[in-house]
C-alpha positions in Angstrom: -3.3 39.9 32.1 -3.6 40.6 35.8 -0.3 39.3 37.1 3.1 40.3 35.8 6.3 39.2 37.3 9.6 40.9 36.6 12.6 38.8 37.7 15.6 41.0 38.3 15.6 44.2 40.4 18.0 45.8 38.0 18.0 48.8 35.7 16.2 46.7 33.1 13.8 45.3 35.6 12.9 48.7 37.1 12.5 50.3 33.6 10.1 47.4 32.7 8.1 47.9 35.9 7.9 51.7 35.4 6.8 51.3 31.8 4.1 48.8 32.6 2.6 51.3 35.1 3.1 54.2 32.7 1.4 52.3 29.9 -1.7 51.7 32.1 -1.1 48.3 33.6 -2.8 48.3 37.0 -2.7 44.6 37.9 -0.4 42.8 40.4 3.2 43.7 39.5 5.9 41.6 41.3 9.5 42.6 41.2 12.0 39.9 42.3 15.6 40.6 43.3 18.3 38.4 44.7 20.0 41.4 46.5 18.3 42.9 49.6 18.7 46.4 48.2 16.3 48.3 46.0 17.4 48.7 42.4 20.6 50.7 42.1 23.0 51.9 39.4 26.0 49.7 38.6 28.3 51.8 36.3 29.5 54.0 39.2 30.7 51.0 41.1 34.0 50.9 39.1 34.2 54.7 39.0 32.7 57.0 41.7 32.1 54.3 44.3 35.5 52.6 44.0 37.2 56.0 44.1 35.3 57.1 47.1 33.9 60.2 45.3 30.3 58.9 45.9 28.7 57.4 48.9 26.4 54.4 48.6 23.3 56.7 49.2 23.7 58.1 45.6 23.3 54.7 43.9 19.5 54.0 44.1 17.8 54.4 40.8 14.7 55.9 42.3 14.0 57.6 45.7 11.9 55.4 48.1 8.6 57.4 47.5 8.9 57.0 43.7 9.4 53.3 44.1 6.5 53.0 46.5 4.3 54.9 44.0 4.6 52.0 41.6 2.6 49.8 43.9 5.0 46.8 43.5 4.8 43.5 45.2 8.5 43.8 46.0 10.5 40.5 46.7 14.0 41.5 47.5 16.7 39.2 48.9 15.0 36.1 47.5 16.4 34.9 44.2 14.4 33.1 41.6 15.3 29.4 41.5 13.0 27.9 38.9 10.4 28.5 36.3 7.4 26.4 35.5 5.9 27.5 32.2 3.1 25.0 32.4 1.7 26.2 35.7 3.1 29.7 34.9 4.9 30.2 38.2 8.3 31.5 39.3 9.9 29.6 42.2 11.8 31.6 44.8 14.6 30.7 47.1 12.3 31.1 50.1 10.1 28.3 48.7 7.3 30.5 47.5 5.8 30.2 44.1 4.7 33.4 42.4 2.1 33.0 39.6 2.2 35.1 36.4 0.3 35.9 33.3 3.3 37.8 31.8 6.9 37.4 32.7 10.0 39.6 32.1 13.4 38.0 32.8 16.0 40.6 33.7 18.4 38.6 35.9 21.6 40.1 34.5 25.0 38.5 34.7 27.6 37.5 37.2 31.4 37.8 37.1 33.6 35.0 35.8 36.0 33.7 38.4 39.4 32.0 38.5 40.3 28.8 40.3 42.6 28.8 43.4 42.6 29.1 47.1 43.4 32.8 47.2 40.8 35.4 47.8 40.1 37.6 44.8 37.8 40.5 44.3 35.2 40.9 41.6 33.1 44.0 40.7 29.4 43.5 40.2 27.6 44.5 43.4 27.8 47.4 45.8 29.3 45.1 48.4 32.0 44.1 45.9 33.0 47.7 45.3 33.0 48.7 48.9 35.1 45.7 49.9 37.7 46.5 47.2 37.7 50.2 48.1 38.4 49.4 51.7 41.6 47.6 50.7 43.0 50.1 48.2 45.4 52.0 50.4 48.4 54.0 49.0 51.2 51.6 48.2 48.9 48.6 48.0 50.0 46.1 45.3 46.9 45.4 43.1 46.8 42.9 40.3 43.9 43.4 37.9 43.3 40.3 35.7 41.6 41.4 32.5 42.2 44.7 30.6 38.7 45.1 29.3 36.7 48.2 30.1 35.8 47.1 33.6 39.4 46.1 34.5 40.8 49.3 32.8 38.5 51.5 34.8 39.3 49.8 38.1 43.0 50.0 37.3 42.8 53.8 36.6 40.9 54.4 39.8 43.3 52.3 41.9 46.2 54.2 40.4 44.5 57.4 41.4 44.2 56.2 45.0 48.0 55.5 45.1 48.0 51.8 44.5 50.8 50.0 42.6 48.8 48.5 39.8 49.7 45.5 37.5 47.2 44.9 34.7 47.4 41.4 33.1 45.8 40.6 29.8 46.0 37.5 27.6 45.5 39.3 24.3 48.4 41.0 22.5 46.5 44.3 22.5 43.7 44.9 25.1 40.3 45.5 23.6 41.5 45.0 20.0 38.7 42.4 19.4 36.1 45.2 20.1 37.7 48.5 19.1 40.5 47.5 16.7 44.3 47.2 17.2 45.2 50.9 16.7 42.5 52.2 19.1 43.3 49.4 21.6 47.0 50.5 21.5 46.1 54.1 22.2 43.9 53.1 25.2 46.6 50.8 26.5 49.3 53.6 26.3 47.3 55.6 28.8 48.0 53.0 31.4 51.7 52.9 30.7 51.9 56.7 30.7 50.4 56.7 34.2 52.9 54.1 35.6 50.6 51.1 35.5 52.5 47.9 34.7 50.6 46.5 31.7 51.5 42.9 30.7 49.9 41.5 27.6 50.0 38.0 26.2 49.9 36.4 29.6 47.4 33.9 30.9 46.5 33.7 34.6 45.6 30.2 35.7 44.8 30.6 39.4 44.6 33.0 42.3 46.9 32.3 45.2 47.3 33.6 48.7 50.2 35.8 47.5 48.9 36.9 44.1 48.2 35.1 40.9 49.9 32.2 39.0 50.6 32.5 35.3 50.5 29.6 32.8 54.3 29.5 32.7 54.4 29.0 36.5 55.4 32.6 37.4 53.9 34.0 40.5 52.8 37.7 40.2 52.8 38.9 43.8 49.9 41.1 45.0 48.3 42.3 48.2 44.9 42.3 46.4 43.6 40.8 43.2 40.7 41.9 41.1 39.4 39.5 38.5 37.7 41.2 35.5 37.6 38.5 32.9 34.0 38.9 31.7 30.7 37.6 32.9 28.1 34.8 32.5 24.4 35.4 32.0 22.3 34.3 35.0 20.2 31.6 33.3 20.8 28.5 35.6 17.5 29.0 37.3 15.8 28.4 33.9 17.2 25.0 33.4 14.5 22.4 32.5 12.0 25.2 32.2 11.7 24.9 28.4 12.8 28.5 27.9 15.5 28.7 25.2 18.9 29.6 26.7 22.4 29.7 25.3 24.6 32.7 25.8 21.7 34.3 27.6 17.9 34.0 27.2 17.4 33.5 23.4 14.8 35.9 22.1 13.3 37.1 18.8 13.4 40.6 17.5 10.6 41.6 19.9 12.6 40.3 22.8 10.1 37.4 23.3 11.5 34.1 24.4 8.1 32.3 24.6 4.5 33.3 24.6 4.1 35.9 27.3 7.8 35.6 28.3 10.3 38.4 27.5 13.9 39.1 28.5 15.7 42.4 28.9 19.1 43.7 29.9 22.4 41.9 30.2 20.8 38.4 30.2 18.9 38.9 26.9 20.2 37.7 23.6 17.9 39.0 20.9 17.9 39.5 17.1 18.6 43.1 16.4 17.2 43.8 13.0 19.1 47.1 12.6 22.4 45.1 12.4 21.0 41.8 11.2 22.5 39.8 14.0 21.9 38.2 17.4 23.5 40.2 20.2 23.7 40.4 24.0 24.6 43.8 25.2 26.0 44.5 28.7 25.6 48.2 28.8 23.5 50.4 31.2 21.7 52.4 28.4 20.6 49.2 26.6 19.3 47.7 29.8 16.9 50.6 30.4 15.8 50.8 26.8 15.2 47.1 26.5 13.3 47.0 29.8 10.9 49.6 28.4 10.6 47.8 25.0 9.8 44.5 26.6 7.1 46.0 28.8 5.4 47.6 25.9 5.5 44.5 23.8 4.2 42.3 26.6 1.1 44.4 26.9 0.6 45.0 23.1 -1.5 43.0 20.7 0.7 40.7 18.6 0.4 42.9 15.5 1.2 46.0 17.5 4.5 44.9 18.9 7.6 46.6 17.7 11.1 45.1 17.1 13.8 46.3 19.4 16.3 47.8 17.1 18.6 50.2 19.1 21.9 51.7 18.3 23.8 50.4 21.4 25.7 53.0 23.4 28.3 52.8 26.1 30.8 55.1 27.9 33.9 54.6 30.0 36.0 56.9 32.1 39.8 56.2 32.4 42.2 58.7 33.9 41.5 61.9 32.0 39.9 60.1 29.0 36.1 60.1 28.3 35.3 57.2 25.9 32.0 57.0 24.2 30.8 54.5 21.6 27.7 54.0 19.4 26.8 50.9 17.4 28.0 47.4 17.3 31.8 47.3 17.0 32.5 43.6 17.5 33.3 41.7 14.3 34.1 44.9 12.3 36.1 44.6 9.1 37.7 48.1 9.0 38.4 51.2 11.1 38.8 54.8 10.0 39.9 57.7 12.1 37.4 60.4 11.0 38.3 63.2 13.3 41.1 64.3 15.7 44.4 62.5 16.3 45.2 59.1 17.8 48.5 60.3 19.3 46.7 63.1 21.2 44.1 60.6 22.5 41.5 62.9 21.0 39.7 61.4 18.1 36.6 59.7 16.5 37.0 56.2 14.9 34.3 54.8 12.6 33.8 51.1 12.1 32.7 49.1 9.0 31.1 45.7 8.9 30.3 44.5 5.4 29.4 47.5 3.3 27.9 49.7 6.0 28.8 51.9 8.9 28.1 50.0 12.1 29.9 51.9 14.8 31.7 55.0 16.0 34.0 55.5 19.1 35.2 58.8 20.5 38.0 59.5 22.9 38.4 63.0 24.5 35.8 64.5 22.2 32.6 66.5 23.0 29.3 64.5 22.7 28.3 66.4 19.5 31.4 65.1 17.7 30.0 61.6 17.8 26.2 62.2 18.0 25.9 62.6 14.2 27.6 59.2 13.7 24.9 57.6 15.8 22.3 59.0 13.4 24.3 57.6 10.4 24.5 54.2 12.0 20.7 54.2 12.7 20.1 55.1 9.1 22.1 52.2 7.8 24.5 54.5 6.0 26.8 52.9 3.4 30.5 52.9 4.4 31.6 54.6 1.3 29.2 57.4 1.9 30.2 57.8 5.5 33.9 57.9 4.8 33.4 60.3 1.8 31.3 62.6 4.0 34.0 62.6 6.7 36.8 63.2 4.2 39.1 60.7 5.6 40.9 57.5 4.7 40.3 54.1 6.2 42.9 52.8 8.6 
């Protein structure tokens, strides 16, 4: 294997490239990115960059000299437009075809958008964050469509900048599908306590010049609109390639989608043997870990590859709340408060799926309060044992 192409100059793509070099690969290593910038960190976009606490110079994942030391064939500002698995080439937007012996797909996701003639912001790139930050003046009326973690973070930051924020969410309780109704209500109350207008059970149908239109015809007026209604995996460039795609690039437990082709990061849907289910995780920590895992498996002999079986982790900052979570919370059957108090917004919640512990979420707690739960999840601890050890009752 003398030519490896990594498509996606992202956290996952860079982690893959670094791991390839660290593992001893000394062949041609091409890193393709659709943005003209070198790989940079995205979680701060809705936090430190949007608030103005950080400048853009703090975002690069590696200093220039460290990136140069990898000896990359760097193709920035030229998106991948096609894949030919017969000729083993990646087609770029500039018309060039890049050959490969091994390929890692790390093309990430893009924001979902709403129809309409009005201009709406999204938050995925540095340019997105800077454009919204420029508009968030004190007194600005901001409508945020979608009260998931991204929308909630942006709403909290905008409130801190003096904007008048309206947060619109179609579900009765924001995030209940992921964290449970009781926890979702606690997180929602934080917005209300800070003066954000939170409206649930409403559906936005379009963005207009003066705000957004709801399904019942009501116009919610706004100076600026942020759409945060989820994302779509960037797999269109793989159409007709023969690579299996659905909600992401479909991979096995080793993150392999085809012989010599792997996927990592937000775009990858793989079989996680720790939880016995297929999942696609849009979290920064998972992107880096999966990038490293795909690089090692790409270079390994078939019988030396290792399944990628992580305990997913994510965090969120909203107002004065630090939220941390381990495991796979979606589709849970039961929630138990195992430490702290919901009313004080200082607690740890544990999650059951089937008969085992599958997740834990902490709000306002020190990292050590939830770290032990990560180990229990990784060990496949039975729910009854976990709850008994915590000395609590299921909610």
